[in-house]
C-alpha positions, 0 to 999 in steps of 0.5 A: 403215406404209411410207406413214407412214415416207415421209410423215415423211421428206417432212416432214423434207426439206421442213423442210430445204428451207425452213429459215433459216440463222443469220447473225451480223453482226459490226459493227466500229467502233460506239460505245456512246453511246446510239445505234442501228445500223440494219441493212437487208438486200437480196436483189437488185439491184432491191431495192438500187436501190429501197431496198426491203429484205427485212429490217431491224432496229435494235439498240443500238450497243455499244463497238467491236464489236456482234454481231447474229444474223439468220435468213435463207433461203439466197440472195444478200444485201447488208447495209447498216448505219448508226449514227444518231449524232444519233438522228433515225432516218435516215442523214444526208448532205451536199448531194451525198449522202455520209453524215455518219454511220458506214456499212458495207456488205458487201464495202466498204472505205470507199474511193470510192463503193460499187458495185452489188449484185453487188459487195457481195453475200454468199452465204448457204448452209445453214451458219451464217455470220459476216459482218464489216462495218466502219463507215466515216466517209466 
C-alpha cells in the first residue's frame, strides 16, 4: 500500500515539474482591419539572434486590444509581434531594416532600436501571467 501511495505522489509531483504556465498576452494598439498578428516567442539570446523561435502563432487582430493565451513551461522568454497590414505574411521593412508595419516586443517602449534578449526578456514562473505589449509604428 505504501508503494502505491508513493507512486501516486511521485506522478503528481512530476506533473507539477513539467506543467505549462498560462500566459495571457494583451496586445495594445492593434486594428481590426481583417489582418493578422504574428507572434514569435524566443527562449534564449541565441534563438533571438538567429530568429529561431520556440513558439509562434497568428491571430486575427481585434480593435485596439487583442488577447492571446499561450501555454509555456517556466523560463525566460522574449515575445515579438507584428501586425501584417498588407497581408503578405511577413514584416516589411525599409532599406535600413526599420519595420514599416506595427511591431511590439516585451519591455520595449518604441524609442530607438530594440536591445538584446536580456533587455526584453520576461520571466515566466508557475503562476499564470499577463503580459502587455504595445504595438509601435516606427
